[in-house]
TILOLO-506061 format. One line per field, with one value per residue: residue number from 0; residue in three letters; x negated, y, z of N, C-alpha, C, O, CB in turn. Coordinates in pm, whole numbers. Glycine has a CB too. Layout:
BEGIN
num	NUM, ...
residu	ALA, ...
n.x	X, ...
n.y	Y, ...
n.z	Z, ...
ca.x	X, ...
ca.y	Y, ...
ca.z	Z, ...
c.x	X, ...
c.y	Y, ...
c.z	Z, ...
o.x	X, ...
o.y	Y, ...
o.z	Z, ...
cb.x	X, ...
cb.y	Y, ...
cb.z	Z, ...
This chain:
BEGIN
num	0, 1, 2, 3, 4, 5, 6, 7, 8, 9, 10, 11, 12, 13, 14, 15, 16, 17, 18, 19, 20, 21, 22, 23, 24, 25, 26, 27, 28, 29, 30, 31, 32, 33, 34, 35, 36, 37, 38, 39, 40, 41, 42, 43, 44, 45, 46, 47, 48, 49, 50, 51, 52, 53, 54, 55, 56, 57, 58, 59, 60, 61, 62, 63, 64, 65, 66, 67, 68, 69, 70, 71, 72, 73, 74
residu	MET, LYS, LYS, PHE, ASN, PRO, LYS, SER, TYR, GLU, GLU, ALA, LEU, LYS, GLN, LEU, GLU, LYS, ILE, THR, GLU, SER, MET, GLN, ASN, ASN, ASP, LEU, PRO, LEU, GLU, GLU, ALA, LEU, ALA, ALA, TYR, GLN, GLN, GLY, GLN, GLU, LEU, VAL, GLN, TYR, CYS, GLN, GLN, LYS, LEU, ALA, GLU, VAL, GLU, GLN, LYS, LEU, GLN, VAL, PHE, ASP, ASN, GLY, GLU, LEU, LYS, GLU, LEU, LYS, LEU, ASP, ALA, GLU, GLN
n.x	716, 948, 1052, 936, 1057, 940, 1048, 887, 604, 410, 537, 498, 217, 189, 310, 126, -119, -53, 9, -265, -385, -310, -376, -646, -689, -652, -383, -243, -32, -142, 34, 214, 2, -50, 138, 166, -70, 61, 251, 109, -47, 171, 245, 24, -16, 258, 142, -43, 91, 303, 82, -12, 156, 228, -25, 25, 193, 84, 8, -132, -106, -156, -230, 39, 147, 246, 41, -113, -314, -643, -847, -1157, -1494, -1611, -1472
n.y	120, 2, 167, 113, 16, -23, -299, -344, -352, -561, -635, -383, -447, -680, -578, -377, -514, -720, -502, -385, -599, -615, -407, -453, -665, -530, -533, -416, -98, 198, 400, 290, 157, 453, 449, 281, 302, 555, 429, 290, 430, 575, 334, 295, 518, 481, 270, 329, 526, 341, 135, 373, 434, 202, 164, 416, 300, 100, -109, -186, -435, -295, -404, -419, -163, -41, 80, 317, 198, 263, 318, 336, 360, 334, 224
n.z	-1877, -1617, -1310, -1016, -699, -368, -155, 75, 223, 124, -119, -233, -261, -402, -660, -730, -733, -955, -1165, -1174, -1328, -1483, -1642, -1667, -1822, -2052, -2157, -2225, -2441, -2501, -2397, -2223, -2056, -1928, -1799, -1623, -1460, -1335, -1227, -1019, -868, -755, -581, -430, -315, -127, -48, 172, 305, 442, 615, 775, 900, 1050, 1198, 1344, 1539, 1675, 1952, 2268, 2516, 2821, 3196, 3255, 3091, 2786, 2579, 2357, 2084, 1998, 1756, 1792, 1816, 2058, 2273
ca.x	748, 1051, 1043, 911, 1073, 938, 1121, 801, 441, 397, 586, 415, 50, 179, 309, 12, -175, 22, -115, -432, -417, -260, -453, -798, -672, -589, -272, -87, -81, -180, 125, 221, -116, -46, 287, 142, -151, 101, 322, 19, -55, 235, 224, -95, 67, 360, 104, -106, 159, 324, -45, -55, 275, 191, -138, 51, 275, 16, -32, -156, -33, -266, -187, 202, 222, 223, -44, -141, -402, -775, -958, -1293, -1622, -1620, -1377
ca.y	63, 84, 243, -5, 94, -152, -295, -374, -321, -679, -622, -319, -476, -783, -523, -325, -656, -731, -385, -413, -716, -600, -290, -479, -743, -492, -587, -283, -19, 330, 508, 196, 161, 530, 485, 200, 387, 668, 353, 222, 568, 581, 250, 335, 630, 412, 177, 436, 566, 241, 158, 494, 429, 99, 219, 507, 210, -53, -71, -293, -417, -307, -368, -396, -99, -12, 199, 339, 149, 331, 241, 411, 274, 385, 119
ca.z	-1769, -1556, -1185, -891, -570, -335, -8, 168, 206, 75, -239, -359, -286, -555, -753, -742, -845, -1130, -1242, -1195, -1364, -1651, -1714, -1682, -1931, -2212, -2252, -2225, -2536, -2445, -2327, -2122, -1964, -1809, -1685, -1501, -1442, -1274, -1111, -938, -807, -632, -503, -382, -204, -41, 79, 240, 406, 513, 685, 854, 989, 1166, 1270, 1475, 1602, 1702, 2095, 2338, 2650, 2944, 3323, 3270, 3010, 2656, 2544, 2221, 2084, 1997, 1687, 1772, 1839, 2209, 2347
c.x	822, 985, 1072, 980, 1062, 1018, 1034, 655, 353, 418, 522, 274, 89, 229, 159, -89, -166, -34, -207, -438, -398, -328, -616, -792, -670, -494, -156, -180, -77, -73, 176, 118, -128, 90, 257, 40, -56, 184, 205, -29, 29, 290, 115, -48, 160, 296, 19, -49, 223, 204, -29, 49, 251, 64, -103, 106, 207, -27, -57, -116, -148, -181, -31, 246, 166, 121, -64, -296, -499, -840, -1082, -1353, -1640, -1581, -1472
c.y	120, 126, 122, 74, -35, -155, -302, -342, -420, -681, -527, -386, -579, -708, -447, -407, -649, -630, -371, -499, -701, -513, -372, -610, -664, -508, -526, -150, 150, 383, 432, 183, 327, 549, 357, 276, 509, 578, 321, 337, 588, 463, 244, 428, 566, 315, 258, 461, 466, 216, 298, 503, 338, 99, 289, 407, 120, -2, -207, -329, -430, -274, -322, -250, -68, 134, 218, 239, 256, 286, 331, 325, 253, 285, 20
c.z	-1681, -1412, -1105, -767, -431, -183, 63, 129, 86, -69, -307, -357, -432, -646, -810, -820, -951, -1257, -1307, -1296, -1537, -1741, -1734, -1790, -2069, -2247, -2283, -2340, -2433, -2335, -2193, -2014, -1878, -1741, -1590, -1434, -1311, -1157, -991, -835, -701, -535, -425, -250, -84, 22, 228, 364, 485, 657, 805, 979, 1089, 1204, 1407, 1601, 1686, 1855, 2124, 2450, 2767, 3087, 3306, 3184, 2891, 2633, 2394, 2185, 1994, 1938, 1664, 1811, 1984, 2287, 2441
o.x	808, 862, 1172, 951, 1152, 1045, 1075, 611, 273, 328, 482, 211, 37, 200, 104, -134, -236, -84, -238, -523, -441, -342, -691, -899, -684, -477, -45, -298, -21, -95, 181, 146, -200, 134, 323, 80, -115, 195, 235, -44, -6, 361, 126, -49, 140, 343, 30, -91, 211, 224, -43, 41, 249, 41, -146, 78, 272, -79, -30, -74, -210, -103, 11, 362, 44, 136, -29, -377, -439, -918, -1110, -1305, -1687, -1658, -1421
o.y	237, 116, 50, 191, -115, -57, -259, -313, -385, -723, -549, -377, -562, -756, -469, -383, -595, -647, -353, -460, -744, -522, -333, -649, -720, -507, -549, -115, 183, 403, 486, 197, 335, 631, 340, 324, 539, 614, 337, 308, 613, 483, 163, 406, 593, 262, 236, 441, 484, 260, 278, 549, 374, -6, 266, 421, 61, 107, -309, -231, -531, -181, -211, -212, -65, 252, 130, 221, 334, 207, 387, 217, 146, 252, -70
o.z	-1646, -1402, -1107, -747, -402, -114, 171, 17, -1, -143, -421, -463, -542, -756, -918, -933, -1037, -1368, -1425, -1377, -1644, -1863, -1824, -1835, -2178, -2369, -2331, -2342, -2329, -2216, -2083, -1895, -1778, -1660, -1488, -1328, -1207, -1040, -872, -717, -586, -436, -333, -129, 35, 123, 348, 478, 606, 770, 925, 1093, 1207, 1264, 1520, 1720, 1773, 1880, 2060, 2511, 2800, 3108, 3338, 3198, 2882, 2666, 2315, 2276, 1921, 1990, 1558, 1844, 2023, 2377, 2508
cb.x	660, 1200, 1146, 719, 1248, 780, 1218, 820, 365, 479, 710, 396, -58, 269, 411, -27, -119, 206, -175, -518, -324, -117, -456, -883, -552, -626, -227, -37, 30, -193, 265, 230, -264, -99, 493, 97, -197, 188, 393, -101, -27, 328, 236, -185, 184, 475, -13, -105, 239, 328, -168, -52, 399, 217, -208, 181, 348, -144, 80, -247, 93, -409, -285, 248, 264, 372, -181, -157, -374, -839, -908, -1331, -1755, -1534, -1285
cb.y	29, -2, 378, -47, 186, -207, -395, -506, -356, -762, -602, -141, -584, -931, -451, -296, -781, -680, -332, -481, -827, -546, -119, -518, -818, -535, -695, -175, -37, 435, 559, 84, 126, 657, 472, 49, 441, 783, 198, 153, 669, 652, 166, 412, 731, 355, 50, 550, 650, 132, 190, 636, 394, -38, 317, 636, 142, -114, 11, -303, -538, -180, -253, -378, -2, 0, 186, 522, 19, 349, 183, 537, 343, 507, 20
cb.z	-1720, -1543, -1163, -851, -579, -338, 35, 200, 371, 140, -237, -345, -115, -567, -727, -621, -845, -1121, -1198, -1071, -1282, -1667, -1596, -1516, -1909, -2310, -2212, -1972, -2697, -2568, -2432, -2180, -2073, -1839, -1777, -1527, -1607, -1379, -1175, -1026, -898, -661, -554, -501, -299, -111, 7, 168, 365, 402, 554, 756, 922, 1135, 1179, 1437, 1513, 1576, 2199, 2346, 2670, 2921, 3385, 3458, 3062, 2594, 2609, 2201, 2049, 2089, 1547, 1833, 1781, 2247, 2225
């Protein structure tokens, strides 16, 4: 299985879905399944990193100024 370098979160997610489907269908020989698993782990880390970056950038407009969005239950 060749290395996949995603250009976006959505692209990484689509590739991760393809890997998951092929592994669930038992379509891969053992060595390829291991490579797919490793690639899937890398894609999961990529997606987690992108989500963390977006979460940090989320802002809301409040009284004419931008403030960081706080995602806790006490809002």
